[in-house]
C-alpha positions as a LaTeX table, in Angstrom:
\begin{tabular}{lrrr}
\hline
Residue & $x$ (\AA) & $y$ (\AA) & $z$ (\AA) \\
\hline
Met1 & 21.81 & $-1.52$ & 20.03 \\
Leu2 & 19.20 & $-3.58$ & 18.15 \\
Asn3 & 20.95 & $-6.82$ & 19.10 \\
Phe4 & 20.82 & $-5.90$ & 22.80 \\
Ile5 & 17.19 & $-4.74$ & 22.76 \\
Trp6 & 16.07 & $-7.81$ & 20.80 \\
Ala7 & 17.57 & $-10.12$ & 23.44 \\
Ala8 & 16.39 & $-7.89$ & 26.31 \\
Phe9 & 12.72 & $-8.22$ & 25.30 \\
Phe10 & 12.95 & $-12.00$ & 25.49 \\
Ile11 & 14.89 & $-12.00$ & 28.77 \\
Val12 & 12.47 & $-9.58$ & 30.47 \\
Gly13 & 9.53 & $-11.61$ & 29.20 \\
Phe14 & 11.04 & $-14.82$ & 30.56 \\
Ile15 & 11.69 & $-13.22$ & 33.97 \\
Cys16 & 8.08 & $-12.01$ & 34.16 \\
Ala17 & 6.88 & $-15.49$ & 33.27 \\
Val18 & 9.01 & $-16.97$ & 36.08 \\
Phe19 & 7.46 & $-14.45$ & 38.49 \\
Arg20 & 3.93 & $-15.40$ & 37.40 \\
Cys21 & 4.74 & $-19.09$ & 37.73 \\
Phe22 & 6.43 & $-19.18$ & 41.16 \\
Phe23 & 4.89 & $-16.17$ & 42.93 \\
Val24 & 1.37 & $-16.08$ & 41.45 \\
Gly25 & 0.99 & $-19.79$ & 40.82 \\
Asp26 & 0.11 & $-19.34$ & 37.14 \\
Phe27 & 1.67 & $-22.50$ & 35.65 \\
Leu28 & $-0.18$ & $-22.04$ & 32.36 \\
Val29 & 2.10 & $-19.12$ & 31.49 \\
Trp30 & 4.60 & $-21.44$ & 29.79 \\
Gln31 & 1.93 & $-22.87$ & 27.53 \\
Glu32 & 0.75 & $-19.34$ & 26.71 \\
Leu33 & 4.28 & $-18.28$ & 25.83 \\
Ser34 & 4.89 & $-21.29$ & 23.61 \\
Thr35 & 1.58 & $-20.78$ & 21.82 \\
Ala36 & 2.26 & $-17.07$ & 21.35 \\
Leu37 & 5.77 & $-17.78$ & 20.03 \\
Phe38 & 4.68 & $-20.25$ & 17.36 \\
Asp39 & 1.50 & $-18.36$ & 16.45 \\
Thr40 & 3.48 & $-15.16$ & 15.98 \\
Ala41 & 6.05 & $-16.90$ & 13.78 \\
Lys42 & 3.16 & $-18.00$ & 11.58 \\
Thr43 & 1.65 & $-14.51$ & 11.69 \\
Ala44 & 4.95 & $-12.90$ & 10.65 \\
Phe45 & 5.08 & $-15.19$ & 7.63 \\
Leu46 & 1.46 & $-14.39$ & 6.74 \\
Ile47 & 2.15 & $-10.66$ & 7.04 \\
Ser48 & 4.95 & $-11.01$ & 4.52 \\
Ile49 & 2.76 & $-13.05$ & 2.18 \\
Asn50 & $-0.11$ & $-10.55$ & 2.46 \\
Leu51 & 2.36 & $-7.74$ & 1.84 \\
Thr52 & 3.58 & $-9.40$ & $-1.36$ \\
Gly53 & 0.62 & $-8.30$ & $-3.47$ \\
Val54 & 0.79 & $-4.72$ & $-2.24$ \\
Leu55 & 4.55 & $-4.60$ & $-2.81$ \\
Cys56 & 4.17 & $-5.95$ & $-6.34$ \\
Leu57 & 1.46 & $-3.40$ & $-7.14$ \\
Trp58 & 3.25 & $-0.33$ & $-5.85$ \\
Leu59 & 6.78 & $-1.19$ & $-6.84$ \\
Gly60 & 5.43 & $-1.85$ & $-10.31$ \\
Met61 & 3.80 & 1.59 & $-10.35$ \\
Leu62 & 6.93 & 3.20 & $-8.95$ \\
Lys63 & 9.00 & 1.61 & $-11.71$ \\
Ile64 & 6.71 & 3.31 & $-14.24$ \\
Ala65 & 7.00 & 6.65 & $-12.39$ \\
Glu66 & 10.76 & 6.29 & $-12.28$ \\
Lys67 & 11.12 & 5.58 & $-16.00$ \\
Ala68 & 8.67 & 8.37 & $-16.84$ \\
Gly69 & 10.86 & 10.84 & $-14.93$ \\
Leu70 & 8.26 & 11.71 & $-12.28$ \\
Thr71 & 10.47 & 10.77 & $-9.35$ \\
Ser72 & 13.25 & 12.91 & $-10.82$ \\
Leu73 & 10.88 & 15.89 & $-10.93$ \\
Leu74 & 10.08 & 15.41 & $-7.25$ \\
Ala75 & 13.77 & 15.15 & $-6.46$ \\
Gln76 & 14.48 & 18.38 & $-8.33$ \\
Ala77 & 11.73 & 20.22 & $-6.46$ \\
Leu78 & 13.27 & 19.27 & $-3.12$ \\
Ala79 & 16.92 & 19.26 & $-4.17$ \\
Pro80 & 17.90 & 22.35 & $-2.09$ \\
Leu81 & 16.45 & 20.78 & 1.07 \\
Phe82 & 17.99 & 17.34 & 0.55 \\
Arg83 & 21.40 & 18.85 & $-0.20$ \\
Lys84 & 21.34 & 20.14 & 3.38 \\
Ile85 & 19.83 & 17.17 & 5.24 \\
Met86 & 21.13 & 14.32 & 3.03 \\
Pro87 & 24.44 & 15.64 & 1.65 \\
Asp88 & 25.64 & 12.13 & 0.71 \\
Val89 & 22.79 & 11.59 & $-1.76$ \\
Pro90 & 23.52 & 12.98 & $-5.25$ \\
Gln91 & 21.25 & 15.70 & $-6.62$ \\
Asn92 & 18.22 & 14.35 & $-8.55$ \\
His93 & 18.88 & 10.78 & $-7.38$ \\
Pro94 & 15.69 & 8.64 & $-7.73$ \\
Ala95 & 15.79 & 7.80 & $-4.01$ \\
Leu96 & 14.78 & 11.39 & $-3.23$ \\
Gly97 & 11.59 & 11.06 & $-5.27$ \\
Ser98 & 10.75 & 7.76 & $-3.58$ \\
Ile99 & 11.29 & 9.33 & $-0.15$ \\
Val100 & 8.92 & 12.19 & $-0.95$ \\
Met101 & 6.25 & 9.81 & $-2.26$ \\
Asn102 & 6.60 & 7.65 & 0.84 \\
Met103 & 6.15 & 10.63 & 3.14 \\
Ala104 & 3.16 & 11.87 & 1.14 \\
Ala105 & 1.48 & 8.46 & 1.42 \\
Asn106 & 2.14 & 8.40 & 5.17 \\
Met107 & 0.61 & 11.87 & 5.56 \\
Leu108 & $-2.54$ & 10.71 & 3.78 \\
Gly109 & $-2.79$ & 7.57 & 5.92 \\
Leu110 & $-2.19$ & 5.29 & 2.92 \\
Asp111 & $-0.12$ & 2.63 & 4.69 \\
Asn112 & $-0.45$ & 0.11 & 1.85 \\
Ala113 & 1.17 & 2.59 & $-0.54$ \\
Ala114 & 3.70 & 4.06 & 1.92 \\
Thr115 & 5.50 & 0.80 & 2.77 \\
Pro116 & 6.41 & $-0.23$ & $-0.81$ \\
Met117 & 7.56 & 3.31 & $-1.59$ \\
Gly118 & 9.66 & 3.36 & 1.57 \\
Leu119 & 11.24 & 0.00 & 0.79 \\
Lys120 & 12.08 & 1.23 & $-2.68$ \\
Ala121 & 13.70 & 4.35 & $-1.23$ \\
Met122 & 15.71 & 2.24 & 1.23 \\
Glu123 & 17.00 & 0.00 & $-1.57$ \\
Gln124 & 17.98 & 3.03 & $-3.66$ \\
Leu125 & 19.81 & 4.54 & $-0.70$ \\
Gln126 & 21.55 & 1.21 & $-0.14$ \\
Glu127 & 23.08 & 1.49 & $-3.62$ \\
Leu128 & 24.92 & 4.59 & $-2.37$ \\
Asn129 & 25.91 & 3.02 & 0.96 \\
Pro130 & 29.65 & 2.15 & 1.10 \\
Lys131 & 29.18 & $-0.13$ & 4.16 \\
Lys132 & 26.41 & $-2.53$ & 3.23 \\
Asp133 & 25.85 & $-3.91$ & 6.76 \\
Thr134 & 25.75 & $-0.47$ & 8.41 \\
Ala135 & 23.02 & 2.13 & 7.98 \\
Ser136 & 24.20 & 5.26 & 6.20 \\
Ser137 & 23.39 & 8.74 & 7.52 \\
Ala138 & 20.70 & 9.17 & 4.85 \\
Gln139 & 19.11 & 5.81 & 5.74 \\
Val140 & 19.06 & 6.66 & 9.44 \\
Leu141 & 17.35 & 10.00 & 8.77 \\
Phe142 & 14.85 & 8.43 & 6.39 \\
Met143 & 13.99 & 5.61 & 8.81 \\
Val144 & 13.40 & 8.05 & 11.69 \\
Leu145 & 11.26 & 10.35 & 9.54 \\
Asn146 & 9.29 & 7.34 & 8.32 \\
Ala147 & 8.80 & 5.94 & 11.82 \\
Ser148 & 7.55 & 9.33 & 13.06 \\
Ala149 & 5.81 & 10.50 & 9.88 \\
Val150 & 3.12 & 13.17 & 10.17 \\
Thr151 & $-0.37$ & 11.68 & 9.77 \\
Leu152 & $-2.54$ & 14.35 & 8.16 \\
Ile153 & $-5.66$ & 12.22 & 7.73 \\
Pro154 & $-5.97$ & 9.42 & 10.34 \\
Ile155 & $-8.69$ & 7.59 & 8.44 \\
Thr156 & $-8.49$ & 4.28 & 10.32 \\
Ile157 & $-8.78$ & 5.86 & 13.76 \\
Leu158 & $-11.76$ & 8.00 & 12.72 \\
Met159 & $-13.41$ & 4.89 & 11.28 \\
Tyr160 & $-13.01$ & 2.88 & 14.52 \\
Arg161 & $-14.34$ & 5.78 & 16.61 \\
Ala162 & $-17.39$ & 6.01 & 14.37 \\
Glu163 & $-18.01$ & 2.26 & 14.44 \\
Leu164 & $-17.77$ & 2.14 & 18.24 \\
Gly165 & $-20.41$ & 4.84 & 18.69 \\
Ser166 & $-18.50$ & 8.08 & 19.17 \\
Ala167 & $-20.73$ & 11.15 & 18.94 \\
Asn168 & $-17.85$ & 13.11 & 17.39 \\
Pro169 & $-15.37$ & 10.70 & 15.72 \\
Ser170 & $-13.18$ & 13.48 & 14.30 \\
Ala171 & $-12.61$ & 15.19 & 17.67 \\
Val172 & $-9.15$ & 13.63 & 17.73 \\
Phe173 & $-8.20$ & 15.12 & 14.33 \\
Ile174 & $-6.34$ & 18.22 & 15.55 \\
Pro175 & $-4.79$ & 16.59 & 18.67 \\
Ile176 & $-3.37$ & 13.81 & 16.46 \\
Leu177 & $-1.95$ & 16.41 & 14.10 \\
Phe178 & $-0.19$ & 18.19 & 16.98 \\
Ala179 & 1.13 & 14.95 & 18.49 \\
Thr180 & 2.40 & 13.46 & 15.23 \\
Ser181 & 3.99 & 16.79 & 14.25 \\
Ala182 & 5.82 & 16.88 & 17.58 \\
Ser183 & 7.04 & 13.32 & 17.02 \\
Thr184 & 8.37 & 14.12 & 13.55 \\
Leu185 & 10.02 & 17.37 & 14.66 \\
Val186 & 11.80 & 15.74 & 17.61 \\
Gly187 & 12.94 & 12.81 & 15.46 \\
Phe188 & 14.30 & 15.18 & 12.81 \\
Leu189 & 16.08 & 17.37 & 15.37 \\
Ala190 & 17.55 & 14.30 & 17.13 \\
Val191 & 19.07 & 12.93 & 13.92 \\
Ser192 & 20.23 & 16.42 & 12.91 \\
Trp193 & 22.04 & 16.76 & 16.23 \\
Val194 & 23.66 & 13.32 & 15.96 \\
Gln195 & 24.75 & 13.86 & 12.36 \\
Lys196 & 25.58 & 17.56 & 12.90 \\
Leu197 & 23.39 & 18.64 & 10.00 \\
Pro198 & 23.27 & 22.39 & 9.16 \\
Ile199 & 19.52 & 22.79 & 9.58 \\
Phe200 & 19.35 & 26.31 & 10.99 \\
Asn201 & 19.64 & 28.11 & 7.69 \\
Arg202 & 17.31 & 29.86 & 5.28 \\
Val203 & 16.82 & 26.88 & 2.96 \\
Val204 & 15.81 & 24.29 & 5.57 \\
Leu205 & 13.72 & 26.74 & 7.59 \\
Ser206 & 11.88 & 27.84 & 4.42 \\
Tyr207 & 10.93 & 24.28 & 3.59 \\
Leu208 & 9.87 & 23.60 & 7.18 \\
Leu209 & 7.74 & 26.75 & 7.18 \\
Gly210 & 6.14 & 25.74 & 3.88 \\
Phe211 & 5.43 & 22.29 & 5.27 \\
Ala212 & 3.88 & 23.80 & 8.41 \\
Val213 & 1.66 & 26.07 & 6.30 \\
Leu214 & 0.55 & 23.12 & 4.16 \\
Val215 & $-0.30$ & 20.94 & 7.15 \\
Gly216 & $-1.91$ & 23.83 & 9.02 \\
Gly217 & $-3.97$ & 24.87 & 6.01 \\
Ala218 & $-5.23$ & 21.34 & 5.43 \\
Ala219 & $-6.06$ & 20.97 & 9.13 \\
Phe220 & $-7.94$ & 24.28 & 9.14 \\
Tyr221 & $-9.97$ & 23.27 & 6.10 \\
Phe222 & $-10.99$ & 19.87 & 7.48 \\
Leu223 & $-11.71$ & 21.36 & 10.89 \\
Ser224 & $-14.07$ & 23.89 & 9.29 \\
Leu225 & $-16.25$ & 21.08 & 7.94 \\
Pro226 & $-19.17$ & 19.60 & 9.88 \\
Ser227 & $-18.04$ & 16.54 & 11.81 \\
Asp228 & $-20.13$ & 14.10 & 9.77 \\
Glu229 & $-18.70$ & 15.45 & 6.48 \\
Arg230 & $-15.13$ & 15.59 & 7.78 \\
Phe231 & $-14.64$ & 11.84 & 7.96 \\
Val232 & $-16.32$ & 11.14 & 4.61 \\
Leu233 & $-14.41$ & 13.85 & 2.75 \\
Ser234 & $-11.03$ & 13.01 & 4.29 \\
Ser235 & $-11.43$ & 9.36 & 3.34 \\
Ala236 & $-12.61$ & 10.24 & $-0.16$ \\
Thr237 & $-9.74$ & 12.71 & $-0.64$ \\
Ser238 & $-7.09$ & 10.16 & 0.30 \\
Asn239 & $-8.48$ & 7.47 & $-1.95$ \\
Phe240 & $-9.03$ & 9.89 & $-4.84$ \\
Leu241 & $-5.40$ & 11.01 & $-4.64$ \\
Leu242 & $-4.34$ & 7.36 & $-4.57$ \\
Met243 & $-6.18$ & 6.61 & $-7.81$ \\
Phe244 & $-5.12$ & 9.94 & $-9.33$ \\
Phe245 & $-1.43$ & 9.17 & $-8.88$ \\
Ile246 & $-1.84$ & 5.74 & $-10.46$ \\
Leu247 & $-3.57$ & 7.39 & $-13.43$ \\
Leu248 & $-0.83$ & 10.03 & $-13.60$ \\
Phe249 & 1.92 & 7.39 & $-13.69$ \\
Leu250 & 0.18 & 5.52 & $-16.51$ \\
Val251 & $-0.67$ & 8.58 & $-18.61$ \\
Val252 & 2.81 & 10.11 & $-18.35$ \\
Gly253 & 4.33 & 6.71 & $-19.09$ \\
Leu254 & 2.26 & 6.39 & $-22.26$ \\
Ile255 & 3.11 & 9.95 & $-23.31$ \\
Lys256 & 6.81 & 9.12 & $-22.87$ \\
Lys257 & 6.20 & 6.00 & $-25.03$ \\
Ile258 & 7.16 & 3.60 & $-22.24$ \\
Asn259 & 5.94 & 0.01 & $-22.34$ \\
Val260 & 3.99 & 0.49 & $-19.10$ \\
Tyr261 & 2.89 & $-3.14$ & $-18.85$ \\
Glu262 & 6.39 & $-4.63$ & $-19.11$ \\
Thr263 & 7.76 & $-1.91$ & $-16.83$ \\
Phe264 & 5.10 & $-2.69$ & $-14.26$ \\
Ile265 & 5.96 & $-6.41$ & $-14.38$ \\
Leu266 & 9.64 & $-5.61$ & $-13.88$ \\
Gly267 & 8.89 & $-3.56$ & $-10.77$ \\
Ala268 & 6.41 & $-6.14$ & $-9.47$ \\
Lys269 & 9.10 & $-8.83$ & $-9.61$ \\
Glu270 & 11.24 & $-6.63$ & $-7.36$ \\
Gly271 & 8.31 & $-6.45$ & $-4.94$ \\
Phe272 & 8.18 & $-10.23$ & $-4.67$ \\
Asp273 & 11.90 & $-10.41$ & $-3.93$ \\
Val274 & 11.58 & $-7.77$ & $-1.19$ \\
Ala275 & 8.69 & $-9.63$ & 0.46 \\
Val276 & 10.78 & $-12.81$ & 0.68 \\
Lys277 & 13.80 & $-10.96$ & 2.10 \\
Ile278 & 11.93 & $-9.45$ & 5.06 \\
Ile279 & 10.41 & $-12.73$ & 6.36 \\
Pro280 & 13.32 & $-13.70$ & 8.71 \\
Tyr281 & 13.54 & $-10.18$ & 10.14 \\
Leu282 & 9.81 & $-10.04$ & 10.83 \\
Val283 & 9.81 & $-13.45$ & 12.47 \\
Ala284 & 12.75 & $-12.50$ & 14.72 \\
Met285 & 11.27 & $-9.18$ & 15.83 \\
Leu286 & 7.61 & $-10.10$ & 16.22 \\
Cys287 & 8.32 & $-13.34$ & 18.13 \\
Val288 & 10.31 & $-11.69$ & 20.93 \\
Leu289 & 7.69 & $-8.94$ & 21.16 \\
Ala290 & 4.99 & $-11.59$ & 21.53 \\
Val291 & 6.91 & $-13.16$ & 24.43 \\
Phe292 & 7.26 & $-9.73$ & 26.06 \\
Arg293 & 3.53 & $-9.02$ & 25.76 \\
Thr294 & 2.20 & $-12.48$ & 26.65 \\
Ser295 & 4.42 & $-12.83$ & 29.73 \\
Gly296 & 2.63 & $-9.92$ & 31.40 \\
Ala297 & 5.61 & $-7.58$ & 31.21 \\
Leu298 & 3.46 & $-4.95$ & 29.52 \\
Gly299 & 0.91 & $-5.06$ & 32.33 \\
Phe300 & 3.64 & $-4.76$ & 34.97 \\
Leu301 & 5.01 & $-1.72$ & 33.15 \\
Val302 & 1.61 & 0.03 & 33.11 \\
Glu303 & 1.05 & $-0.65$ & 36.81 \\
Phe304 & 4.52 & 0.66 & 37.64 \\
Val305 & 3.89 & 3.93 & 35.78 \\
Gln306 & 0.54 & 4.35 & 37.53 \\
Tyr307 & 2.19 & 3.82 & 40.92 \\
Ile308 & 4.91 & 6.40 & 40.17 \\
Phe309 & 2.48 & 9.11 & 39.03 \\
Ser310 & 0.11 & 8.41 & 41.92 \\
Phe311 & 3.00 & 8.63 & 44.37 \\
Leu312 & 4.04 & 11.99 & 42.88 \\
Gly313 & 0.49 & 13.31 & 43.16 \\
Phe314 & $-0.24$ & 13.62 & 39.42 \\
Asn315 & $-3.55$ & 12.99 & 37.72 \\
Thr316 & $-3.60$ & 9.37 & 36.48 \\
Asp317 & $-6.71$ & 9.46 & 34.27 \\
Phe318 & $-4.46$ & 8.85 & 31.26 \\
Val319 & $-3.04$ & 5.56 & 32.58 \\
Pro320 & $-5.70$ & 3.29 & 30.97 \\
Ala321 & $-4.46$ & 4.59 & 27.60 \\
Leu322 & $-0.86$ & 3.57 & 28.30 \\
Pro323 & $-1.16$ & 0.00 & 26.93 \\
Thr324 & $-1.66$ & 1.60 & 23.51 \\
Ala325 & 1.39 & 3.83 & 24.11 \\
Phe326 & 3.66 & 0.95 & 25.14 \\
Met327 & 2.40 & $-1.32$ & 22.37 \\
Lys328 & 2.56 & 1.18 & 19.49 \\
Pro329 & 6.36 & 1.07 & 18.94 \\
Leu330 & 6.22 & $-2.73$ & 19.13 \\
Ser331 & 3.19 & $-3.79$ & 17.10 \\
Gly332 & 0.69 & $-1.86$ & 14.99 \\
Ser333 & $-2.02$ & $-4.52$ & 15.25 \\
Gly334 & $-1.36$ & $-4.89$ & 18.99 \\
Ala335 & $-1.67$ & $-1.15$ & 19.57 \\
Arg336 & $-4.85$ & $-1.02$ & 17.50 \\
Ala337 & $-6.29$ & $-3.86$ & 19.60 \\
Met338 & $-5.38$ & $-1.98$ & 22.79 \\
Met339 & $-7.06$ & 1.19 & 21.46 \\
Ile340 & $-10.25$ & $-0.69$ & 20.58 \\
Glu341 & $-10.22$ & $-2.47$ & 23.95 \\
Thr342 & $-9.92$ & 0.88 & 25.74 \\
Met343 & $-12.86$ & 2.31 & 23.78 \\
Gln344 & $-14.96$ & $-0.77$ & 24.52 \\
Ala345 & $-14.09$ & $-0.76$ & 28.23 \\
Tyr346 & $-14.49$ & 2.98 & 28.94 \\
Gly347 & $-16.65$ & 4.20 & 26.04 \\
Ala348 & $-15.64$ & 5.67 & 22.70 \\
Asp349 & $-15.99$ & 9.23 & 24.00 \\
Ser350 & $-14.28$ & 8.68 & 27.36 \\
Phe351 & $-11.04$ & 10.40 & 28.30 \\
Pro352 & $-8.91$ & 7.20 & 28.25 \\
Ala353 & $-10.29$ & 6.31 & 24.79 \\
Phe354 & $-9.68$ & 9.88 & 23.57 \\
Val355 & $-6.03$ & 9.78 & 24.69 \\
Ser356 & $-5.57$ & 6.24 & 23.36 \\
Cys357 & $-6.73$ & 7.32 & 19.89 \\
Ile358 & $-4.38$ & 10.31 & 19.87 \\
Ile359 & $-1.47$ & 8.07 & 20.88 \\
Gln360 & $-2.39$ & 5.58 & 18.14 \\
Gly361 & $-2.14$ & 8.35 & 15.54 \\
Ser362 & 0.93 & 10.07 & 16.96 \\
Thr363 & 3.68 & 7.58 & 16.08 \\
Glu364 & 4.53 & 4.57 & 13.92 \\
Thr365 & 5.42 & 0.98 & 14.84 \\
Thr366 & 9.13 & 1.69 & 15.24 \\
Phe367 & 10.42 & $-1.86$ & 15.71 \\
Tyr368 & 8.29 & $-3.19$ & 12.85 \\
Val369 & 9.45 & $-0.40$ & 10.51 \\
Leu370 & 13.06 & $-0.93$ & 11.55 \\
Ala371 & 12.86 & $-4.71$ & 11.01 \\
Val372 & 11.17 & $-4.38$ & 7.61 \\
Tyr373 & 13.14 & $-1.48$ & 6.17 \\
Phe374 & 16.61 & $-2.46$ & 7.33 \\
Gly375 & 15.87 & $-6.15$ & 6.85 \\
Ala376 & 14.98 & $-5.56$ & 3.21 \\
Val377 & 18.55 & $-4.33$ & 2.53 \\
Lys378 & 20.24 & $-6.68$ & 5.06 \\
Ile379 & 21.51 & $-3.95$ & 7.40 \\
Ser380 & 22.37 & $-5.22$ & 10.88 \\
Lys381 & 24.09 & $-2.13$ & 12.32 \\
Thr382 & 21.41 & 0.56 & 12.57 \\
Gly383 & 23.44 & 3.27 & 14.29 \\
Ala384 & 21.43 & 6.11 & 15.82 \\
Ala385 & 18.21 & 5.12 & 14.04 \\
Leu386 & 16.61 & 3.26 & 16.94 \\
Pro387 & 17.36 & 5.69 & 19.81 \\
Cys388 & 16.33 & 8.69 & 17.69 \\
Ala389 & 13.12 & 6.96 & 16.61 \\
Leu390 & 12.29 & 5.97 & 20.20 \\
Leu391 & 12.90 & 9.56 & 21.30 \\
Ala392 & 10.46 & 10.67 & 18.61 \\
Asp393 & 7.95 & 8.08 & 19.90 \\
Phe394 & 8.34 & 9.40 & 23.44 \\
Ala395 & 7.77 & 12.98 & 22.28 \\
Gly396 & 4.67 & 11.95 & 20.35 \\
Ile397 & 3.21 & 10.01 & 23.27 \\
Val398 & 3.85 & 12.81 & 25.80 \\
Thr399 & 2.34 & 15.36 & 23.43 \\
Ala400 & $-0.64$ & 13.06 & 22.86 \\
Ile401 & $-1.32$ & 12.87 & 26.60 \\
Leu402 & $-0.98$ & 16.63 & 27.01 \\
Cys403 & $-3.26$ & 17.23 & 24.02 \\
Gly404 & $-5.74$ & 14.83 & 25.57 \\
Tyr405 & $-5.98$ & 17.01 & 28.67 \\
Ala406 & $-6.09$ & 20.19 & 26.54 \\
Phe407 & $-8.69$ & 19.15 & 23.96 \\
Phe408 & $-10.96$ & 16.66 & 25.70 \\
Val409 & $-14.57$ & 17.80 & 25.98 \\
Pro410 & $-16.92$ & 15.49 & 27.93 \\
Leu411 & $-20.03$ & 14.60 & 25.91 \\
\hline
\end{tabular}
C-alpha cells in the first residue's frame, strides 16, 4: 500500500506538471519541481538533525523513567485495557508505559516530547515483532492512535490565532476537541474491526468512559475560564506538567539509587541512532509530497471538490479551508502554512479561518508519522496502518467542517 501511494504521488504530480506546461504554457513548472525536490531533500535532512537534540533529551529521560520503574507502573495501571486491545504484548511490558506517555504528551500538545516517546514505544514493540519487516498488530494500532491522537490543549493553534488578531483565539477549543476525538474514535474502531479485537466488553468500555470523562472535565474547566485566561493557563499547564515529569523522573531515579547521569547518556545515545535511521525515510516521503504540492495537484483537487459540492447544491463556504485539510496528512509545516495563509487572506475570525484551525487540530501528519515511526524500526510492510489512519483523518476533517458550521459565531 505505502509503495503504491508513494509512487502515485510522484506520478500524479508529474502529470499535473505536464498539463501546466502544455495546456497552460507554464514552462517554469519544471524548474519549480526540481527546486522543490532538492530543497525538500535538504529540509528532510535538517528536520532529522533538529530532531536529534530532542530525541536525545527525551530518550535519555525515558531511560531514567524505565530504570526507575515508572513506565512499569503506567503499564500496570492500564494492563486490563491493553490485554484486550494489544493481546500480543506481555503484561507490564515497558512498551505499554511508553505508549501511555506518548499519548499523554500528544493530548497536551507537547509534540517535542511525544515523538521521542512514540519512537521508543515503536522500538520496544519491534522487539516483540516476529516479522521484522512487517508491522505487528500492536504497532498498527499504536501508529493509528498516534496519528489520530486527541489534542486536549491545541497551544500552537491558539497562539497563531492570537498573533493574527483574533478577538477570541480560544473559540476553536471545543470544536477541535470534538473533531480530534472523532478522529481517534474512528481510527480505533477501524483497527479493532480489522484485527477483530474484543472491544465491546466491560473492561474496554470502562476505560473509554473514564477517558471521555477526563477529556470532558478538562474541556469544561478550560471553557469556564475567560478567553484571555484560557490560552495563558492552558499553555502554562502543559509546560508545567512537562517540567514536573522531568523532575519526577530524576527524583524517583535518585531515590532508587540509579546513576541518573549515566542512564541519561545511555538513552541519549539511542536518540542519536534513531535520528540517523529515519533520514532516508523522511527524504523519500517528503520529496514526493513536495512534487505533488508544487505541481499544482493540490490546487486542482480543491477546485474539483468545490465544483462537485457546487453542482450538488451544497454550501461551499468551507472550501477555502480545504488546502489545510488536504495538506495535513502530508506535511505538518505545509498544513500550518495553509492555515496561516487562510487567516491572512480571509481574517483570523472568518469562517474559512475558523474551519481551517479546527482541521489543523483535528488530525496528525499521517504520512510523516508513518515514515518516521516505521522507518525508525525498518518496517516496509505497514499492513492496515495507512488505510485506517487515513480513515481517521477523513473522519476528523468531516467532523471539523461540521463543527465549523455548528460553532461559528460571526464577530
